[in-house]
Structures are given as structure tokens and as C-alpha cells.
C-alpha positions as a LaTeX table, in Angstrom:
\begin{tabular}{lrrr}
\hline
Residue & $x$ (\AA) & $y$ (\AA) & $z$ (\AA) \\
\hline
Met1 & 83.28 & 82.21 & 98.31 \\
Asn2 & 86.89 & 81.06 & 98.28 \\
Glu3 & 89.48 & 83.84 & 98.53 \\
Pro4 & 93.06 & 83.62 & 97.39 \\
His5 & 95.53 & 82.52 & 99.99 \\
Gly6 & 97.37 & 85.87 & 99.91 \\
Arg7 & 94.18 & 87.74 & 100.67 \\
Ala8 & 93.36 & 85.55 & 103.65 \\
Glu9 & 96.83 & 85.99 & 105.03 \\
Gly10 & 96.56 & 89.72 & 104.59 \\
Asp11 & 93.31 & 89.69 & 106.53 \\
Leu12 & 94.90 & 87.81 & 109.42 \\
His13 & 97.91 & 90.07 & 109.75 \\
His14 & 96.60 & 93.44 & 108.64 \\
Pro15 & 97.70 & 96.28 & 110.94 \\
Pro16 & 94.90 & 97.82 & 113.04 \\
Leu17 & 93.41 & 101.11 & 111.91 \\
Gly18 & 94.96 & 102.94 & 114.86 \\
Ala19 & 98.43 & 101.80 & 113.80 \\
Leu20 & 97.85 & 102.90 & 110.21 \\
Cys21 & 96.67 & 106.32 & 111.38 \\
Leu22 & 99.83 & 106.62 & 113.50 \\
Leu23 & 102.01 & 105.77 & 110.48 \\
Val24 & 100.20 & 108.33 & 108.31 \\
Phe25 & 100.72 & 110.88 & 111.09 \\
Leu26 & 104.45 & 110.12 & 111.26 \\
Ala27 & 104.80 & 110.25 & 107.46 \\
Val28 & 103.26 & 113.72 & 107.22 \\
Ile29 & 104.44 & 115.62 & 110.29 \\
Pro30 & 108.19 & 115.97 & 109.46 \\
Val31 & 107.61 & 118.10 & 106.35 \\
Thr32 & 105.06 & 120.28 & 108.13 \\
Leu33 & 107.64 & 121.37 & 110.71 \\
Leu34 & 109.27 & 123.37 & 107.91 \\
Val35 & 106.24 & 125.57 & 107.13 \\
Pro36 & 106.58 & 128.09 & 110.00 \\
Ile37 & 110.33 & 128.50 & 109.35 \\
Leu38 & 109.96 & 129.29 & 105.63 \\
Lys39 & 111.28 & 132.83 & 106.03 \\
Pro40 & 114.37 & 132.05 & 108.18 \\
Leu41 & 115.13 & 128.84 & 106.26 \\
Val42 & 115.00 & 130.40 & 102.78 \\
Leu43 & 114.60 & 134.18 & 102.63 \\
Asp44 & 116.98 & 135.05 & 105.46 \\
Arg45 & 119.72 & 132.55 & 104.55 \\
Tyr46 & 119.99 & 133.11 & 100.80 \\
Ser47 & 118.64 & 136.65 & 100.22 \\
Val48 & 116.29 & 135.47 & 97.47 \\
Ser49 & 112.99 & 136.90 & 96.21 \\
Pro50 & 109.54 & 136.04 & 97.60 \\
Phe51 & 108.96 & 133.91 & 94.48 \\
Ala52 & 112.02 & 131.80 & 95.36 \\
Ala53 & 110.57 & 131.17 & 98.81 \\
His54 & 107.28 & 130.11 & 97.24 \\
Ala55 & 109.20 & 127.83 & 94.86 \\
Phe56 & 110.90 & 126.08 & 97.79 \\
Leu57 & 107.51 & 124.86 & 98.98 \\
Ser58 & 106.76 & 123.58 & 95.47 \\
Ala59 & 110.09 & 121.83 & 94.79 \\
Asn60 & 109.32 & 118.69 & 96.79 \\
Met61 & 105.95 & 118.48 & 95.07 \\
Val62 & 107.67 & 118.08 & 91.69 \\
Gly63 & 109.40 & 114.99 & 93.03 \\
Ala64 & 106.18 & 113.76 & 94.61 \\
Ile65 & 104.17 & 114.17 & 91.42 \\
Leu66 & 106.71 & 112.18 & 89.42 \\
Ala67 & 107.11 & 109.49 & 92.06 \\
Ala68 & 103.65 & 108.87 & 93.55 \\
Pro69 & 102.04 & 106.81 & 90.73 \\
Leu70 & 105.30 & 104.92 & 90.14 \\
Val71 & 105.63 & 104.08 & 93.83 \\
Gly72 & 102.06 & 102.81 & 93.88 \\
Trp73 & 102.70 & 100.76 & 90.75 \\
Ala74 & 105.93 & 99.32 & 92.22 \\
Ile75 & 104.15 & 98.25 & 95.41 \\
Asp76 & 101.30 & 96.66 & 93.47 \\
Arg77 & 103.88 & 94.84 & 91.33 \\
Ile78 & 106.27 & 93.44 & 93.95 \\
Gly79 & 103.52 & 92.63 & 96.45 \\
Arg80 & 105.18 & 94.17 & 99.54 \\
Arg81 & 105.06 & 97.61 & 101.12 \\
Leu82 & 107.51 & 97.11 & 103.98 \\
Pro83 & 110.89 & 97.70 & 102.25 \\
Ile84 & 109.69 & 100.76 & 100.34 \\
Val85 & 107.97 & 102.39 & 103.32 \\
Val86 & 110.84 & 101.84 & 105.78 \\
Ala87 & 113.50 & 103.03 & 103.34 \\
Ala88 & 111.40 & 106.08 & 102.46 \\
Phe89 & 111.01 & 107.08 & 106.11 \\
Val90 & 114.78 & 106.88 & 106.71 \\
Leu91 & 115.80 & 108.74 & 103.55 \\
Asp92 & 113.19 & 111.44 & 104.10 \\
Ala93 & 114.49 & 112.06 & 107.63 \\
Leu94 & 118.09 & 112.38 & 106.40 \\
Leu95 & 117.16 & 114.74 & 103.55 \\
Ile96 & 115.19 & 117.05 & 105.84 \\
Leu97 & 118.13 & 117.23 & 108.24 \\
Ala98 & 120.49 & 118.04 & 105.35 \\
Leu99 & 118.42 & 121.11 & 104.41 \\
Gly100 & 119.99 & 122.95 & 107.33 \\
Trp101 & 123.45 & 122.62 & 105.81 \\
Ala102 & 122.70 & 123.39 & 102.15 \\
Pro103 & 125.53 & 125.74 & 101.03 \\
Asn104 & 123.40 & 127.62 & 98.49 \\
Tyr105 & 119.85 & 127.95 & 97.22 \\
Ala106 & 120.35 & 125.59 & 94.27 \\
Thr107 & 121.54 & 122.78 & 96.55 \\
Leu108 & 118.62 & 123.43 & 98.88 \\
Met109 & 116.17 & 123.01 & 96.00 \\
Ile110 & 117.78 & 119.76 & 94.82 \\
Met111 & 117.55 & 118.32 & 98.32 \\
Arg112 & 113.94 & 119.48 & 98.55 \\
Phe113 & 113.11 & 117.73 & 95.26 \\
Phe114 & 114.42 & 114.36 & 96.44 \\
Glu115 & 112.77 & 114.82 & 99.82 \\
Gly116 & 109.45 & 115.03 & 97.99 \\
Ile117 & 110.08 & 111.62 & 96.43 \\
Thr118 & 110.87 & 109.92 & 99.73 \\
His119 & 107.99 & 111.60 & 101.54 \\
Ile120 & 105.37 & 110.55 & 98.99 \\
Ala121 & 106.79 & 107.00 & 98.86 \\
Ala122 & 106.21 & 106.53 & 102.59 \\
Leu123 & 102.76 & 108.12 & 102.50 \\
Thr124 & 101.55 & 106.21 & 99.43 \\
Gly125 & 102.61 & 102.87 & 100.89 \\
Val126 & 100.86 & 103.44 & 104.20 \\
Met127 & 97.69 & 104.87 & 102.65 \\
Gly128 & 97.55 & 101.89 & 100.30 \\
Val129 & 97.14 & 99.66 & 103.37 \\
Ala130 & 94.25 & 101.83 & 104.56 \\
Leu131 & 92.62 & 101.66 & 101.14 \\
Ala132 & 92.88 & 97.86 & 101.17 \\
Met133 & 91.22 & 97.84 & 104.59 \\
Ala134 & 88.40 & 100.03 & 103.25 \\
His135 & 87.83 & 97.58 & 100.37 \\
Arg136 & 87.49 & 94.65 & 102.76 \\
Asn137 & 85.07 & 96.61 & 104.95 \\
Pro138 & 82.87 & 98.50 & 102.46 \\
Ile139 & 80.34 & 99.51 & 105.11 \\
Arg140 & 83.13 & 101.19 & 107.10 \\
Ser141 & 85.08 & 102.51 & 104.12 \\
Ala142 & 84.06 & 106.15 & 104.60 \\
Pro143 & 84.89 & 106.23 & 108.34 \\
Ile144 & 88.20 & 104.45 & 107.67 \\
Met145 & 89.25 & 107.00 & 105.08 \\
Gly146 & 87.95 & 109.76 & 107.33 \\
Ala147 & 90.23 & 108.52 & 110.10 \\
Val148 & 93.17 & 108.51 & 107.69 \\
Gly149 & 92.29 & 112.04 & 106.61 \\
Ala150 & 92.11 & 113.12 & 110.24 \\
Ser151 & 95.58 & 111.69 & 110.82 \\
Ile152 & 96.97 & 113.76 & 107.95 \\
Ile153 & 95.42 & 116.93 & 109.27 \\
Phe154 & 96.45 & 116.30 & 112.87 \\
Ala155 & 99.98 & 115.82 & 111.57 \\
Val156 & 99.89 & 119.13 & 109.70 \\
Ala157 & 98.36 & 120.90 & 112.69 \\
Ser158 & 100.82 & 119.41 & 115.15 \\
Gly159 & 103.75 & 120.02 & 112.82 \\
Ala160 & 102.82 & 123.65 & 112.28 \\
Gly161 & 102.56 & 124.31 & 116.00 \\
Leu162 & 105.63 & 122.26 & 116.92 \\
Gly163 & 107.72 & 123.78 & 114.13 \\
Gly164 & 106.75 & 127.25 & 115.29 \\
Ala165 & 107.60 & 126.45 & 118.93 \\
Leu166 & 110.97 & 124.91 & 118.03 \\
Ser167 & 111.82 & 127.85 & 115.78 \\
Arg168 & 112.60 & 129.98 & 118.81 \\
Gly169 & 115.95 & 128.20 & 118.90 \\
Gly170 & 116.64 & 128.72 & 115.19 \\
Ile171 & 116.03 & 126.53 & 112.15 \\
Ile172 & 118.13 & 123.55 & 113.28 \\
Arg173 & 115.82 & 122.45 & 116.09 \\
Pro174 & 112.79 & 121.91 & 113.80 \\
Leu175 & 115.00 & 120.00 & 111.35 \\
Ile176 & 116.34 & 117.73 & 114.10 \\
Gly177 & 112.82 & 117.19 & 115.40 \\
Ala178 & 111.65 & 116.17 & 111.93 \\
Thr179 & 114.56 & 113.73 & 111.64 \\
Ile180 & 113.76 & 112.04 & 114.95 \\
Ile181 & 110.12 & 111.65 & 113.92 \\
Gly182 & 111.15 & 110.17 & 110.56 \\
Phe183 & 113.38 & 107.55 & 112.17 \\
Ser184 & 110.56 & 106.70 & 114.57 \\
Gly185 & 108.27 & 106.18 & 111.58 \\
Ala186 & 110.78 & 103.75 & 110.04 \\
Leu187 & 110.94 & 101.67 & 113.23 \\
Ile188 & 107.18 & 101.61 & 113.81 \\
Ser189 & 106.33 & 100.84 & 110.17 \\
Gly190 & 108.88 & 98.02 & 110.19 \\
Trp191 & 106.99 & 96.44 & 113.08 \\
Phe192 & 103.39 & 96.93 & 111.98 \\
Leu193 & 103.96 & 96.08 & 108.31 \\
Arg194 & 106.14 & 93.04 & 108.90 \\
His195 & 103.30 & 90.63 & 108.01 \\
Asp196 & 101.71 & 92.75 & 105.30 \\
Arg197 & 101.18 & 90.50 & 102.29 \\
Asp198 & 97.91 & 91.93 & 101.02 \\
Val199 & 99.33 & 93.56 & 97.89 \\
Pro200 & 98.78 & 91.48 & 94.74 \\
Ser201 & 102.05 & 90.74 & 92.97 \\
His202 & 102.26 & 91.20 & 89.21 \\
Lys203 & 105.68 & 89.74 & 88.51 \\
Gly204 & 106.12 & 88.98 & 84.88 \\
Gly205 & 103.38 & 91.44 & 83.95 \\
Pro206 & 103.57 & 94.11 & 81.33 \\
Gly207 & 105.63 & 96.51 & 83.44 \\
Leu208 & 104.86 & 100.22 & 83.45 \\
Ser209 & 102.25 & 99.70 & 80.75 \\
Ala210 & 100.05 & 98.41 & 83.59 \\
Leu211 & 99.93 & 101.93 & 84.99 \\
Ala212 & 98.51 & 103.35 & 81.76 \\
Arg213 & 96.05 & 100.42 & 81.52 \\
Ile214 & 94.68 & 101.11 & 84.99 \\
Phe215 & 94.06 & 104.76 & 84.20 \\
Arg216 & 92.33 & 103.85 & 80.93 \\
Lys217 & 90.11 & 101.47 & 82.86 \\
Glu218 & 89.51 & 103.72 & 85.86 \\
Arg219 & 89.12 & 107.19 & 84.39 \\
Ala220 & 86.61 & 107.84 & 87.15 \\
Leu221 & 89.55 & 108.23 & 89.53 \\
Leu222 & 90.20 & 111.59 & 87.89 \\
Val223 & 87.16 & 112.99 & 89.73 \\
Pro224 & 88.48 & 112.70 & 93.31 \\
Cys225 & 91.87 & 113.71 & 91.91 \\
Leu226 & 90.36 & 116.99 & 90.67 \\
Phe227 & 88.86 & 117.72 & 94.08 \\
Thr228 & 92.04 & 116.95 & 95.98 \\
Phe229 & 93.97 & 119.09 & 93.49 \\
Ala230 & 91.70 & 122.06 & 94.24 \\
Asp231 & 91.93 & 121.45 & 97.98 \\
Arg232 & 95.73 & 121.18 & 98.07 \\
Leu233 & 96.15 & 124.20 & 95.79 \\
Leu234 & 94.44 & 126.29 & 98.43 \\
Val235 & 96.58 & 124.76 & 101.16 \\
Gly236 & 99.60 & 125.66 & 99.03 \\
Ile237 & 98.42 & 129.28 & 98.93 \\
Ile238 & 97.95 & 129.30 & 102.71 \\
Ile239 & 101.37 & 127.88 & 103.60 \\
Ser240 & 103.21 & 130.08 & 101.10 \\
Ser241 & 101.58 & 133.40 & 100.22 \\
Phe242 & 99.53 & 133.67 & 103.40 \\
Asn243 & 102.56 & 132.59 & 105.45 \\
Leu244 & 104.84 & 135.23 & 103.93 \\
Tyr245 & 102.10 & 137.87 & 104.09 \\
Leu246 & 101.87 & 137.45 & 107.86 \\
Val247 & 105.51 & 136.71 & 108.74 \\
His248 & 107.41 & 138.71 & 106.11 \\
His249 & 105.02 & 141.62 & 105.53 \\
Leu250 & 103.07 & 142.02 & 108.80 \\
Gly251 & 105.95 & 140.93 & 111.04 \\
Trp252 & 104.36 & 137.91 & 112.72 \\
Thr253 & 106.75 & 135.46 & 114.38 \\
Pro254 & 106.99 & 131.89 & 113.00 \\
Lys255 & 105.61 & 130.71 & 116.35 \\
Arg256 & 102.48 & 132.83 & 115.99 \\
Phe257 & 101.91 & 131.67 & 112.43 \\
Gly258 & 102.36 & 128.04 & 113.53 \\
Phe259 & 99.72 & 128.55 & 116.19 \\
Leu260 & 97.36 & 130.08 & 113.62 \\
Met261 & 97.79 & 127.02 & 111.40 \\
Ser262 & 97.04 & 124.77 & 114.36 \\
Thr263 & 93.86 & 126.78 & 114.97 \\
Leu264 & 92.81 & 125.94 & 111.43 \\
Leu265 & 93.89 & 122.32 & 111.34 \\
Phe266 & 92.99 & 120.86 & 114.72 \\
Pro267 & 89.22 & 121.29 & 114.18 \\
Phe268 & 89.83 & 119.98 & 110.66 \\
Gly269 & 91.45 & 116.84 & 112.08 \\
Leu270 & 88.84 & 116.37 & 114.81 \\
Leu271 & 85.99 & 116.47 & 112.30 \\
Cys272 & 87.43 & 114.35 & 109.47 \\
Tyr273 & 86.37 & 111.05 & 111.07 \\
Pro274 & 82.78 & 112.06 & 111.98 \\
Phe275 & 82.38 & 113.70 & 108.58 \\
Gly276 & 83.64 & 110.47 & 107.05 \\
Lys277 & 80.81 & 108.65 & 108.83 \\
Leu278 & 78.45 & 111.34 & 107.58 \\
Cys279 & 79.29 & 110.22 & 104.04 \\
Arg280 & 77.42 & 106.97 & 104.78 \\
Ile281 & 74.22 & 108.95 & 105.37 \\
Trp282 & 74.45 & 111.99 & 103.12 \\
Ser283 & 75.48 & 112.20 & 99.50 \\
Lys284 & 79.26 & 112.41 & 99.13 \\
Ser285 & 78.79 & 114.44 & 95.97 \\
Ile286 & 76.68 & 117.15 & 97.56 \\
Ile287 & 79.03 & 117.42 & 100.52 \\
Ile288 & 82.23 & 117.66 & 98.49 \\
Val289 & 80.93 & 120.13 & 95.89 \\
Ser290 & 79.40 & 122.45 & 98.49 \\
Ala291 & 82.43 & 122.35 & 100.77 \\
Ser292 & 84.92 & 122.77 & 97.92 \\
Leu293 & 83.22 & 125.90 & 96.63 \\
Leu294 & 82.81 & 127.36 & 100.12 \\
Tyr295 & 86.45 & 126.63 & 100.97 \\
Ala296 & 87.66 & 128.44 & 97.85 \\
Val297 & 85.46 & 131.49 & 98.52 \\
Phe298 & 86.72 & 131.62 & 102.10 \\
Val299 & 90.40 & 131.60 & 101.07 \\
Ala300 & 89.77 & 134.32 & 98.49 \\
Ala301 & 88.11 & 136.32 & 101.26 \\
Phe302 & 91.43 & 136.48 & 103.15 \\
Ala303 & 91.94 & 139.65 & 101.12 \\
Trp304 & 89.21 & 141.37 & 103.14 \\
Ile305 & 89.53 & 139.73 & 106.59 \\
Asp306 & 91.09 & 141.95 & 109.22 \\
Pro307 & 94.16 & 140.25 & 110.80 \\
Gly308 & 92.49 & 140.61 & 114.17 \\
Trp309 & 89.74 & 138.23 & 113.06 \\
Leu310 & 92.02 & 135.57 & 111.62 \\
Phe311 & 91.97 & 133.18 & 114.57 \\
Pro312 & 88.16 & 132.79 & 114.79 \\
Ser313 & 88.01 & 132.75 & 110.98 \\
Met314 & 90.47 & 129.87 & 110.91 \\
Leu315 & 88.30 & 127.82 & 113.26 \\
Leu316 & 85.41 & 128.11 & 110.83 \\
Leu317 & 87.64 & 127.32 & 107.86 \\
Gly318 & 88.79 & 124.16 & 109.66 \\
Val319 & 85.20 & 122.89 & 109.73 \\
Ile320 & 84.75 & 123.62 & 106.03 \\
Ser321 & 88.06 & 121.94 & 105.21 \\
Ala322 & 87.04 & 118.71 & 106.95 \\
Leu323 & 83.78 & 118.65 & 104.98 \\
Asn324 & 85.84 & 119.03 & 101.81 \\
Phe325 & 88.54 & 116.44 & 102.50 \\
Ser326 & 86.75 & 113.36 & 103.90 \\
Pro327 & 84.42 & 112.75 & 100.92 \\
Ser328 & 87.31 & 112.90 & 98.45 \\
Leu329 & 89.06 & 110.03 & 100.24 \\
Ala330 & 85.78 & 108.11 & 100.38 \\
Leu331 & 85.38 & 108.61 & 96.61 \\
Val332 & 88.75 & 106.93 & 96.01 \\
Ala333 & 87.60 & 103.96 & 98.09 \\
Asp334 & 84.39 & 103.78 & 96.01 \\
Leu335 & 86.09 & 103.97 & 92.63 \\
Ala336 & 89.44 & 102.13 & 92.95 \\
Gly337 & 89.59 & 98.60 & 91.57 \\
Ser338 & 90.84 & 95.81 & 93.82 \\
Glu339 & 93.88 & 95.23 & 91.59 \\
Ser340 & 95.05 & 98.83 & 91.75 \\
Arg341 & 94.61 & 100.08 & 95.29 \\
Ser342 & 98.11 & 101.43 & 95.82 \\
Thr343 & 98.18 & 102.83 & 92.30 \\
Ala344 & 94.87 & 104.61 & 92.91 \\
Met345 & 96.15 & 106.11 & 96.14 \\
Gly346 & 99.37 & 107.05 & 94.39 \\
Ala347 & 97.38 & 108.89 & 91.72 \\
Phe348 & 95.31 & 110.62 & 94.40 \\
Asn349 & 98.46 & 111.72 & 96.25 \\
Ser350 & 100.02 & 112.82 & 92.96 \\
Ala351 & 97.01 & 115.04 & 92.18 \\
Gly352 & 97.27 & 116.54 & 95.65 \\
Ser353 & 100.97 & 117.10 & 95.14 \\
Leu354 & 100.20 & 118.88 & 91.86 \\
Gly355 & 97.91 & 121.21 & 93.78 \\
Phe356 & 100.63 & 121.84 & 96.36 \\
Leu357 & 103.03 & 122.52 & 93.50 \\
Ile358 & 100.82 & 124.96 & 91.61 \\
Gly359 & 99.47 & 126.75 & 94.70 \\
Pro360 & 102.79 & 128.28 & 95.84 \\
Leu361 & 103.92 & 128.89 & 92.25 \\
Leu362 & 100.64 & 130.64 & 91.45 \\
Gly363 & 100.86 & 132.73 & 94.59 \\
Gly364 & 104.53 & 133.51 & 94.03 \\
Thr365 & 103.97 & 134.51 & 90.42 \\
Val366 & 101.12 & 136.85 & 91.34 \\
Val367 & 103.06 & 138.42 & 94.21 \\
Gln368 & 106.27 & 138.85 & 92.22 \\
Ser369 & 104.44 & 140.28 & 89.18 \\
Met370 & 102.54 & 142.82 & 91.22 \\
Leu371 & 105.60 & 143.86 & 93.19 \\
Ala372 & 107.51 & 144.32 & 89.92 \\
Ser373 & 104.72 & 146.57 & 88.64 \\
Gly374 & 105.04 & 148.77 & 91.71 \\
Ala375 & 101.98 & 147.56 & 93.61 \\
Pro376 & 102.09 & 147.67 & 97.43 \\
Ala377 & 103.12 & 144.39 & 99.02 \\
Glu378 & 99.81 & 144.07 & 100.84 \\
Asn379 & 97.84 & 144.27 & 97.59 \\
Ala380 & 100.18 & 141.78 & 95.92 \\
Tyr381 & 99.63 & 139.13 & 98.58 \\
Lys382 & 95.88 & 139.71 & 98.69 \\
Met383 & 95.65 & 139.24 & 94.93 \\
Ala384 & 97.38 & 135.87 & 95.39 \\
Phe385 & 94.57 & 134.78 & 97.74 \\
Ile386 & 91.95 & 135.81 & 95.18 \\
Ala387 & 93.79 & 134.01 & 92.37 \\
Gly388 & 94.03 & 130.77 & 94.38 \\
Gly389 & 90.35 & 130.82 & 95.26 \\
Ser390 & 89.38 & 131.50 & 91.65 \\
Val391 & 91.40 & 128.58 & 90.25 \\
Ser392 & 89.95 & 126.23 & 92.88 \\
Ile393 & 86.39 & 127.29 & 92.03 \\
Leu394 & 87.03 & 126.71 & 88.31 \\
Thr395 & 88.46 & 123.23 & 89.00 \\
Thr396 & 85.40 & 122.27 & 91.06 \\
Ile397 & 83.06 & 123.45 & 88.33 \\
Val398 & 84.94 & 121.31 & 85.78 \\
Ala399 & 84.58 & 118.22 & 88.02 \\
Ile400 & 80.84 & 118.53 & 88.67 \\
Pro401 & 79.50 & 117.03 & 85.37 \\
Phe402 & 81.78 & 113.99 & 85.69 \\
Leu403 & 80.72 & 113.49 & 89.30 \\
Ile404 & 77.05 & 113.59 & 88.30 \\
Arg405 & 77.69 & 110.81 & 85.76 \\
Leu406 & 79.28 & 108.62 & 88.44 \\
Val407 & 76.31 & 109.12 & 90.76 \\
Arg408 & 73.85 & 108.23 & 88.00 \\
Ala409 & 75.90 & 105.12 & 87.19 \\
Gly410 & 75.66 & 104.03 & 90.83 \\
Arg411 & 79.42 & 104.12 & 91.45 \\
Thr412 & 79.19 & 106.61 & 94.30 \\
Thr413 & 76.57 & 108.62 & 96.15 \\
\hline
\end{tabular}
């Protein structure tokens, strides 16, 4: 009946859900402004291969993969999110701005790597607060995580459209816009997280060995991590191979591609919250498996969809994507232990970052290999779509037996 003093204080001063969704939005949108300007930012400035452009989108994910679990562990250990989140927002804004002045491709990639670390630090800290809120309100956990998921997708959708619109003035305007948004995130997070004391402190504990202990104890967390990996891998294919196919090969403008991404992601964002509530009624497992497989098949089918049908097709894919994303967040809320909330969210973000990393690299490898063999560029890009869908389907199939065990054990639905 009696709760620790720190928990009670956290309950009294916890930021409202709307504020957390705003912070998630501000943490995600700066990096998404870069997606429509991939060609002018990388290919046009440094005269590199299509694979190098794909690799640019993966470079920050390397940093994110390495940093996400460690950031979560650090927050769980020191007991405060505020200093890490604010510093991450500021550094991320400065690194994005610096991309516009990178003197060569190697410097650009180094900056991109460190930007991935700062981006994931801000996002992990903020999402850890949302996960704590979900634990204290188990009946509302699925809608809470659905709202967080919607914020991420609205950020990606808004960033894609805004980045495309700003690109008419060159690459500098999107970079400046991302910097302003990052500084705004630092100011707003400093205000809303100023009383956040809900993170249990582990000072004097076993150090980084705690991270390994948590994963030994909570192996079930690997299941939502597999699903988010498959989901983000497909997103990585869309923002890299699909992006270059339309802009570099078919001659679309960055603005038009940004609008296409918004067509996909706005219905995704609108439906994440109601689909999160749906997880309270329907089985999360059935929803996530069905949507994951359908999503992968749809992306592979890009190889056969006429460009004239892409906009209506993207609306449908947005609905499927929301069905895929919301249950995975709800699974994390079901499975994460109370002592490892930020670590669990860090692992979840790290798995997603791994998908983002492998997606562009997979697409770039397929495209570059086929071009080197003399295949037409159109066939090379289409094969990348098929490869991405195939890997996602295989990952989902691997996760299904483990998910069934969790359902039978009563740990999720």
C-alpha cells in the first residue's frame, strides 16, 4: 500500500501526456527534415555513389544503436532525465546545422554518427517518461503508448513535408529549421521535466553489469524489439531506396517526395492512438503479426505499383503502418519491469535504430550490386524493395513462436 517517497513525488509532478507527446514530436522532427534533401545534401555535393547516399541515412543509426541502451541505463542509474534530455536536444540541433558545412563526405559521416547519439539520447529520455506513465496507469497503457507512437509519426510526416517545402531554397533552410526546432525542444523539455524524479537511482550499484542483468531477466523484451526492427527496416528502405528511385531516377522534386511521405505518415499518425486503444479490446499479438506481414508485402509490392498510383497506395499503407506500430509499443509497456523502464525503452529504440541502419544498407547494397552487373536502374531499385520486404517477413516469422509463449504465459494478449 505504501509507495516510496520518490514514486509519490514523481506522480505529483509528472508531465501531462500532451506535453510528453510534444517533446517526442520535437525530438523526432529535426532529423526527418533531412529525408527529402538526401540527393542535394549528399549526391549532388560530393559526387558519391547511390550506396554512399544510402549509407548517410544509416550512419546516425550506428551511433543510436550504440548509445540507446547506455543512455537508458544512465538515466535509470542517476535518477534524472532532465540534464541528459536538454543537453541532447541542444547538441543534436548544432550537429544537424553543421552538416551543411561539412567539407567532405567523410566529415559529413562523422557528424551524422554523433548526431545519431544525441538524437536517440533525447528520444529515449522522453519516451522513458511515457513508459513510466503507462506503468502507473495499466488500464490506459496501450492508449498512452499509442499517443506516443502517433507523435513520432506526426513528426516524421510533418518533417518530410516541411523539409520538402524548405528545400526550394536549398539545403540550408531545412538545416536551420531543424536547428530552431531542436533548441525549442531543449527549452520546453527543461520546463516540463524540471520536477521529474520518477527514475529510480542505482548509485553504488554494479554499473554496466546491470544492463546485462536486465536483459537476462527480461528476455521477453526481444519480442517487441524484433517487430520494431522489421518495421524500421522497411521505413529505412522507403526513405533511402524508394526516395532515390523517385528523386534520382524518376526525377521527382524533393518537395513532391516530401508530400508523398506526408500522405503515408499523416494517416499513420492519426490512427496510432485509436489503434492503441484497440489493443485493449483485441489481441495485440494478432494485430501486430497480421499488420507486420501485410506491411512487408505492401513495401515489396512497390516494384509493381505504377507511380501514378503511389499517392492512394500510400494512404492505405499508412493505415497498415499504424496497426503495426501501436501494438509493439504496448508490448514494451506489458513486458518492461518497473526497475528498468528507461533501459527497456532504450533497447526498443536501439532495435528500431538497427532496422533503420540495415534498411538503407540493404537497399544500397542491392542497388549498387545490380547496377555494377549492368542491370537497369529501375530494376535495381525495385529489387531493393523486394529484398526489404522479404527480410521483414522472415523477421516476423522468427518472432511468432516467442510471442505465442508470452501470450500463453499471460504476459501479454
